[in-house]
Each structure stands twice: as C-alpha cells, then as structure tokens.
N, C-alpha and C positions, 0 to 999 in steps of 0.2 A: 504494500500500500504506500509506503514511503517513496519507493521508486516512481510509482505512478504520479504521485503528487509533485515530486521533483521534476519529472518530465513535463507535466502541465505548466509548472511555473516557468521552466526554461522556454517552452514554446510561446507562452504568453509574453515573456520578456522579449523574445526575438520579434514577435509581431509588433509589439509596442515600439521597439527600436526602429523597425522598418517604417511604421506610420510616422514616427517622429522625423525620420530622415526625409520622407516624402514631403512633409510640411515645411521642413527647413529649405528645401530647394537648393539652388546654386548649381554651378557647373565646374568641371575640372578640365583644364586645357593643357595639352602637351605639345610643345613645339621642338622640332629638331630640323635645322636647316630651313628650307622653304615649306616644310610639311607642318601642317597644323591639324591636331586632333582635339576635338572638344566633345565631352559627354557630360550628362547631368551627374550631379553628386551621388544620388542613390545608385545609379548604374555603375559608377566607378567603385563604390564600396562593395557592390555585389560582385563585380569582376575581381576585386582584390580578395574577397573571401573565397570565391571559387578557385582562384589561382593557388591560394594557401592550401585549400583542401586537396587539390590535384597534386601539388608538390609533396604534401605530407603522405598521400597515398603511395606515390612513386617511391619515396624514401622508405616507407614501411615495407613495401613489396621487396625492395632490394635487400633490406635487413632480414626479411623472412627467408629469402633465398640463401643469404650468407650464413644464417643460423641453422639451416637445414641439415648439414653434415653433423653438427653437434647434437642436434635432436635425435638424429638417426643413431649416432654413436651411443648416446645416453640410453636409448631404448634397447640397443643391442647389449650394452653393458648390464643393464638392469635384468635383461633376460638371462644373460650368462651368469649373473650373480644368483638369480633364482634357481637356475639349473645346478650351479655349483653348490648352493646350500642344500638342495635336494640330494645331491651326490654325497655330501658330508653326512647327512642324516642316514642315508642308506649304508654308508661305511660304518657309522656308529652301531647300527643295528647288526651288521655283519660281524663286527668285533664282539658285540655282546653275545651273539649266538655261536661264536667260535668258527665262523666261516672264513678261513684265511684267504682263499682265492677270491671270494666275493668282495672281501674288504679291500684287497689290493687293487682289484679292478675299479671299484668305486672311488678309492683314494686317487688313483691315477686320473680318472675323469675329473675329479674335483680339482686336482692340481692344474690340469689343462684349462679349466674354466676360471679358476680363482687365482692361479699362480702359487708361488711358494710363500704362503702366509703361515704364521705360527700354528694355526689350526690344522692346515693341510700337512705341514711338515710333521707335527706331532702324531697325526693319524697315520701318516706314512710309516713312521718309526714303529708304532704299535702294530700296524698290519704286518710289517716285515718281521717283527719279533714273533707274532703269532704264527707266521709261516716258517719260523725257524731260520730266517735269514738275518743273523745278527750283524753281519758286515753291512748290509743295506740299511738296517736300522741305525747303525752307528753313523753312517753317512748323513742320514736325516737329522740325527741328534747333533751332529757337528754343524750342520747348516743352521740349526736352531741356536746353538751356542754362539754363532758368529753374529747373531742379531742382538742389538741392544735391548729390544723390547721383549725378547724371549730367551735371553742368555741362560737364566736359571733353569728353564725347562730342558734345554739341551744338556746342560751340565748334570742335571738330575738323571737324565736317561743314561748318559755316559758313565756316571758314577754307579748306577745300578748294574750296568753291564760289567764294569770292572770288578765289582764285588762278587758277581756271580761267577766270573772266571778266576776269582781269587788273585787278581793282580793288585796286591795291596799297595805297592808304591804309587801306581797310577791312581788308585782309588783315593789315596791320601792327597795327591796333588789336585784331583778334581774336587775333593771336599773343601780344600782351602779356597779354590776359585769360586765354588758355589757359596761359601760363607761370605766372600767379598761381594758377590752379586746380590745376595739376599741375606743380609746379616740377621741372625736370630730366628731363622725359620725353624719351626718345631720339628718338621720332618727331617731336616738336615741335622739337627741336634741328635735325634735318635739314630740316624745313620752313622754319624761320627762316633757316637758312643759304641755302637756295634763294631765299627771299624777299629776303634781303639782296643776293644776286647779281643778281636780277631788277631790284631798285630801285637797283642800283649803290651800295649802302651798304657800301663795301669794308672799313671799320673793323669793322662788325658781322660781315661775312663772315669776316674774319680771326679775330675773337674766337670764332666758332662753328665754325671749321675743324676737321674730325675729325683724329684721329691719322693721320699719313702723308700728309696733304694737302700740295700744293706751297705752302708759306707765302711763298716769295720773291715771286711775282707778286702775291699778295694784300696783302702788306705794302707793296710798292711802290705799288700802286694806292691803298692807304689813305694813304700819305704824300702822294700827289698831291692828295688831298682835304683834308688837314690844314692849317688856317690857321695854327696855331701852329708857328713855325720849329723850336723845340726838339723838339716832338713829331714833326714831320715828319722831322727828322734821326734821331731814335731809330727811327722806322719804316724809314727807308732803311738804317740799320745792321742792323736785324733782317732786312730783305730780303736784304742781301748775306750775312750770316752764315748764313741759312737755305739759300741756294743761291749760293755764290761764282761758279759758272759761268754764272749768269744775267746776261748782258751788260747789259741795261737797269738792273738793280739795281746792278751794279758801277759803271756810268757815273754814275748818280744819286748814289751814295754818294761816289764820287770827286769829283764836282763840289761836293758839300756840303763835303767836307774841304778842297778848294782854297779855297772861299769863306770857310772858317773859319781860313785861314792855315796849313794843313798840306799844302803841295804834295808833300812826300816821301811822306806817307801816302797821298795821292791817287794818285800814280803807282804805289806799291806795291799799291794796290787793283786798278788796271788790270792790272798784271803778274800778280797772283795769279789774277784771273779768266781772263786769256789762257792761263795754264798749264793751267787746268782745261778750258776750252772756247774755243778761238780764234774770234774774231768780228771781221769787218771794222770794225765801229763801235769796238771796243776799239783796233784798230790805228790808226784815224784819230785817236782821242783821245790816243793815246800820242805821235804825231808832231806833233800840232797846236801845242804850245808851241815847237817847234823850227823856226826859220826857215832855217838853213843846210842845204842839201840833202845835203851830204856828212855832216854831223852826224846827219842823219836816218838814214842808212845804219847808222852806228854804233849809234844808239839802237835801231833795229829788231833789230840783231844781239843786243843785250842782252835785248830782249823775247822773242825766239823761240828762245833757246838750249836750252830744254827741250822745244820742240815743232818741232824743225828740219824734220822730214819731213811735217808737216801741210800740206795744200794752202793753207790760209789764210796760214801762215807764208811759204811760197814766193811766193804772190801779193803779199803785203805787201812782201817784200824786193825782188821784181821791180819793183814800183811805185816804190819810193824809189830803187832803182838806176837805173831808166830816167829818172826825173826828174833824177837827179844826173849823167846822161851816162855811166853805167857800163853800156854796152850789153852787153858780154860777160857781166858778172855777171847782168844781167837775163835774157839769153838762156839761160844755164845753169839758172837757177831755173825759167823758164817751160817749157823743154823737159823738165826733170825732172817738173814738174807734169803736163804733157801726157802723158808716158809712163805716169803713174799714173792716167790717166782723169780729168783735170781738167774743170771745167765751162767754159762758153763764155768766161768772163772771161780765161782763160789764152790762148786763141786770138785774141781781140780785141786783147789786149796784144801778142801776137806780130806781128799785123798792124801795130800802131802801131810796134813795134820795127823792122820792115823799113824804114819811112819814115825813122825816126831814123838808121838805119845807112847807107842808100843814097840817101836823098833822093827826089826825084821822078824816078825812073829806071825804065826797063822792068824791070830786075831787081827793084826794090822793088815795082812794081805786080804782077808775077808772084807774088812771095812773099806779098803782101797777099791776092791772089785765092785762093791756096791755103789760107792761114790762115782766111780768111772762110768758105770752103767747109767747113772743119773746124769752125768755130764754129757754123755752121748745123746740123750734125749732132751737136754736143756737148750734154751735159745742161745745162739752164738753171742759172743761179746760185741758191744758196739764198735763200729769202725768208721773211718772216713770213707764215704761212698759218694759216687756221682749219681745224682738223681736222674740224669738222662739215660745213662747206659748201665748203671749199677756196678761199675768197676770199683773195686776196693783200692784204697791208697794207704800206705803206711803212715803218711803224715798229710796234713792239710796242704793243698796247693791251690793257686788262684784258678786254674783250669784243669780239666781232665786230661790225663796223658793218653787216654784211649780214644775218646771222641772229640777232644779239643773244645768241648763246651766250657764257657767261662762262667764262674760264679755258681757252679752246681755241686761243689764238694761240701757235704754237710756231715756232721757227726750223729750217729745213731745206729740202732739195730737194723739188721737186714730185714727187708719186707717179707712178710709171711708168704710162703709159696702156696699157690692155689692148686689143689689136686683136681685133675680132670676126671670127673666122675663118669664121663661118657666113654672113657677108654676101656677096652675089653680087658677083663682080668684073666690072668694066666690060670690054667687048670691046676687044681690041687693035685 
C-alpha cells in the first residue's frame, strides 16, 4: 500500500510540474554559426529528460553486459560449492559406515569441486587411513600442517601416525610443534603424557599428570632419572608426600634422609608409611640398623603398635621373635595369622618353628609335614604385579618389563583363578 501511495504522489508531482512549466512558457534558443534552433521551454525540458533516460538506459545495458561473466561465474561457483558440500556429506557418511573406497571417491570429487580446503584435506587423510594407505594420509596431513589456519590439524594427524608406528623421536618433535601451534590443548596434553610414559621420560610425565593421577610413582620414577642430588631429593619428598603409603617412595625418601644425616626423620618416615600400609620391605628397613635380636623385638613392637592385627605386623613380629628364640611369642603370632587366613608365609614359618622347638625329631617332622600341606593350599604371598598382563616383579618398577605398560605395577595378592566348570572332567 505504501508503494502505491508513493507512486501516486510521484505521478501527481510530475503532472503538476508539467502544468507549471506549460504556464511558465518561454523558449530556448540554440545558435551555432548561421544555424539557429528555437523551441519552447516545456519541449526543451522534455527533450532533456528523454535524453537522460536514453543515456542512462544505454549505460545500464553496457554495465549489465560487462557484469554478465561475473554473474555466470558466481552461479557456477555456487553450484560447484553445493555439489562439493554434497560430496563432503557423502564422504562423511562413507567414513562413518567404514566404506573406504566410497569415501575416497567422494573425497576426490569434493577436492575437485572445492579445492584443497582444510575440510577436504582432513577427509582425504581419514579416507586414506581407512583404506590402509598411511603414506597418502601423511601427504594430506602434511598439506594441512603447511596451512596457517589448519596447522594443528595436520600436526595432530602426523603425531598420531608417528605414535602408532612407535617413532618416538618424530612423535616428540611433532608434539613440540603442535604445542606451539595450539598451546594448552587438552588432547595434546594427554598425548604428550602418553608419549612421555612410552619414552620413559618420567619428569615430563609427572609435569603433565592430570588431576587425580597417582603422583607418588611418577615422582619416584622421575627422581631415579634425576642426576642432580638436590632435585632428586625434592622429587623423592614429593613422592612420599603424594602417597605416604607407597612403600618404595617411603624407602627412597628414608634412605635420602639417612644419607643427609637425619636418621630420626628417616625412621619416622618408615613408621608413618607402615601405619598407612604395612609392607615387608618397610619392616626389613626398620630392623636393618639393629643388630641385637632381642632389641629387634622391641623395635618391631614400637613399629606395629597401631597396626597390631594386620597380617604383615604379625608376620614381622613372628620373624624377629623366632630369630630371637622367643618361640612361644612366634607361635602365638603365627597361629593368630593363620586363623585369619594368612598366606603361605605364615605356614612356612610354622614349619620352621617346629624344627626350632623340637629339633630333628619325629614330632617336628610330623608338624612340619602338616604345616607344609597347609602352605601348599594357602594363598600365595603378595607380590609386585602388573595389572595389565599379570607379570610378577621382584621389586617395584615404573613400567612392566613384559608388556611395557606404564604405571601398572601394584603390590598385592595374585587374583583368584577362575575354574572353568564347563571343561570335561577326566574319568576316574
């Protein structure tokens, strides 16, 4: 409605102007040489307006023809973009369904329509990886890494490939470049932590450890690699403070304190760790400086006063009591441990106790035979074991010597074996 009113006002204004010019009258004269042209003023104005309209139309037509190639090119580009986007969508669907050949074909079409954009290059790399063509995927990732707007994507793909083929030096170089390209990326931090563990760079693994990670083992492993004594001591203190119940950290820190002239702090460290998680190595370190066998009994009583009922406390007391000739004390500790389902160490020590009490006699041999039978049926003693592959280790290590898994060595009893009830039984 507004347009109609505006047009009516414009037409009315033009008519009013024409009537006004007609009433004004007058003429326009043009002379050049001996030639003279004279027209009335309204006719001259009409001719001027007509000339302007004709000239404007000619110029507009010329501009339309000049812009025609651009319009055609824009329509072609728009159509190519639509076809390219459709090819990208089909490639994504092919990748999701695992159709490697279809994904490669659609990505090739998308690249021909859209060019080497970050999206098409990334899809090319993923399609080639799906087809098992790692070299072709690496070429696409390299092209991505050369672009300022997609450098991190290319480096990420190259880093993933380097880690898969276990090329650790190349992976470390790519990780450093990726960190520069995208500082603080969460994914990169996780990959760098995994890379540090695989390359046994425990100081780096400790620095990159996420919140809630077991820092004690990492700090202790880093301390073992640290050539500087002061820094190694600081890392051992960090390991103990992070997990006071982690026996290897407590032993390392205690040894460091003793070497620095602080024997009381060293023994306090062992006692603190024992109170949190009794471990036979802690007990051995506690009695090691004491030569008198009866004094060892008193020292063990001081150590285990807060963990009196723990199996390790009873076994340690039984050991020092037996060595000191206190067979009655040793027997009471071992029988109490056996009543609570102790492991085979208690029964083996009971067999040893029979000989200590009765010598080489039939009574002693009978008692030894009974305890050895119980030892054969008792649970095995706790050991350092890899939670990934189950390999036993004589001492704690940062990673498993069998499967190379990092941070999987823990102290504990062997997992119970599951009997296959469906297996056929042998005939009686």
